[in-house]
TITIVEX-313329 format. One record per residue (C-alpha): residue number from 0; residue in three letters; x, y, z. Coordinates in steps of 0.02 Angstrom, whole numbers, plus 32768, in hexadecimal, padded with zeros to 4 digits. Example, Ala and Ser with C-alpha at 12.3 -4.5 7.8 and 13.67 -1.06 7.14 Angstrom:
2
(0 ALA (8267 7F1F 8186)),
(1 SER (82AC 7FCB 8165)),
END
This chain:
106
(0 MET (8000 8000 8000)),
(1 ARG (808D 8076 802A)),
(2 ALA (80E1 8057 7F83)),
(3 LEU (803E 807F 7F2B)),
(4 ALA (8031 8126 7F88)),
(5 ILE (80E4 8152 7F5A)),
(6 LEU (80C3 8129 7EA3)),
(7 ALA (8027 8197 7EA4)),
(8 LEU (808C 8228 7EE9)),
(9 LEU (8114 8211 7E68)),
(10 ALA (8098 8205 7DD9)),
(11 GLY (803C 82A5 7E09)),
(12 PRO (8061 834D 7DBA)),
(13 ALA (80F6 83AD 7DFA)),
(14 ALA (80CC 8441 7E69)),
(15 ALA (80D5 84EF 7E1F)),
(16 ASP (8163 8562 7E52)),
(17 PRO (813B 85B4 7EFA)),
(18 PHE (8166 865E 7EAD)),
(19 GLN (80C4 8682 7E4C)),
(20 PRO (8081 8724 7E02)),
(21 ALA (7FFB 877C 7E67)),
(22 ALA (7F4C 8774 7E21)),
(23 GLY (7F22 880A 7DB6)),
(24 LEU (7F33 8860 7D0F)),
(25 TYR (7FE3 8872 7CC9)),
(26 CYS (7FF8 88FC 7C46)),
(27 PRO (8080 88FE 7BC1)),
(28 GLU (8105 8984 7BCE)),
(29 GLY (811E 89E7 7B2E)),
(30 ALA (80CB 896C 7AB9)),
(31 ASP (801F 895B 7A6C)),
(32 VAL (7FFD 88A4 7A97)),
(33 ALA (7F7A 8849 7AFC)),
(34 SER (7F87 8852 7BBA)),
(35 ILE (7F9D 87BA 7C2C)),
(36 LEU (7F1A 8790 7CAE)),
(37 VAL (7F49 871F 7D40)),
(38 GLY (7EBD 86D5 7DA9)),
(39 PRO (7E5B 86F8 7E0D)),
(40 ALA (7E3E 863B 7E16)),
(41 PRO (7EDB 85D0 7E28)),
(42 GLY (7F19 858D 7D81)),
(43 THR (7EBB 860F 7D1A)),
(44 VAL (7F23 8677 7CA1)),
(45 GLY (7EEF 86E6 7C10)),
(46 ILE (7F83 86F5 7B9B)),
(47 ASP (7F9C 8712 7ADF)),
(48 LEU (7EDF 8728 7ACB)),
(49 MET (7EC6 867A 7B14)),
(50 ASP (7E62 864C 7BB0)),
(51 CYS (7EC4 85C1 7C07)),
(52 ARG (7E83 8550 7C92)),
(53 GLY (7EEF 84DD 7CFA)),
(54 ALA (7F87 8545 7CCB)),
(55 ARG (802C 8524 7D22)),
(56 ILE (80B4 85A7 7D33)),
(57 ALA (815D 855B 7D59)),
(58 GLY (820F 855D 7D1A)),
(59 GLY (81F8 85FC 7CB5)),
(60 ARG (8166 85B4 7C52)),
(61 VAL (80A9 85B1 7C56)),
(62 THR (8054 8512 7C1B)),
(63 SER (7F9F 84DC 7C0F)),
(64 ALA (7F49 8448 7BBE)),
(65 ARG (7EA9 84AF 7BA6)),
(66 CYS (7EAB 855D 7B5C)),
(67 TYR (7E1C 85A9 7AFB)),
(68 GLY (7E2D 862C 7A72)),
(69 ASN (7DAD 868B 7A0C)),
(70 GLY (7D72 85EC 79B3)),
(71 GLY (7D4D 8594 7A57)),
(72 ALA (7DB4 84F8 7A33)),
(73 ALA (7E1F 84B7 7AC1)),
(74 VAL (7ED9 84B5 7A98)),
(75 ALA (7F77 8494 7AFB)),
(76 TYR (7FE6 852B 7B1D)),
(77 GLU (809A 8543 7B54)),
(78 ALA (8100 85E3 7B54)),
(79 GLU (8189 8642 7BAD)),
(80 LEU (814D 869E 7C48)),
(81 VAL (81CD 86D9 7CC6)),
(82 LEU (81A0 8731 7D68)),
(83 LEU (8226 87A8 7DA3)),
(84 PRO (8240 87CB 7E5D)),
(85 SER (81F6 887A 7E3E)),
(86 GLY (8151 8829 7E0B)),
(87 VAL (8169 8853 7D52)),
(88 ILE (813F 87C8 7CD7)),
(89 LEU (81AC 87A9 7C3E)),
(90 HIS (8153 8759 7BAA)),
(91 ASP (8187 8754 7AF2)),
(92 GLY (8212 87D0 7B14)),
(93 MET (819C 8851 7B60)),
(94 ARG (8182 888E 7C11)),
(95 PHE (80D6 888A 7C62)),
(96 ARG (80B5 88EB 7D03)),
(97 ARG (8022 88C8 7D78)),
(98 ARG (7FA0 8951 7D6E)),
(99 PRO (7F5D 8996 7E11)),
(100 GLU (7EA5 8970 7E31)),
(101 GLY (7E2A 89BC 7DB9)),
(102 GLY (7E23 89DD 7D00)),
(103 PRO (7E6C 898F 7C64)),
(104 CYS (7F1E 89A1 7C26)),
(105 PRO (7F46 8A4D 7BDF)),
END
């Protein structure tokens, strides 16, 4: 029984990095691209005009088996997403800064 429990733990998904972006709207700095929305529910990320559920942010990447675009079809998604200690997100060579409460990105 103990061996079975150990195998179940090993087979489960790896935990996300403990250093995660705060929930909120992240606006691009100096570029006219779509914003990034993190949360509010765990594992929910809006990125590259995709609505991703069950997303995992770890190792400088964001991955999700289920993202939905304008057509509504579910697709897998993986991309670079690095959280700096300052709270700034790096994605596709651009910087995204968390917007204080209220209002869309400028």
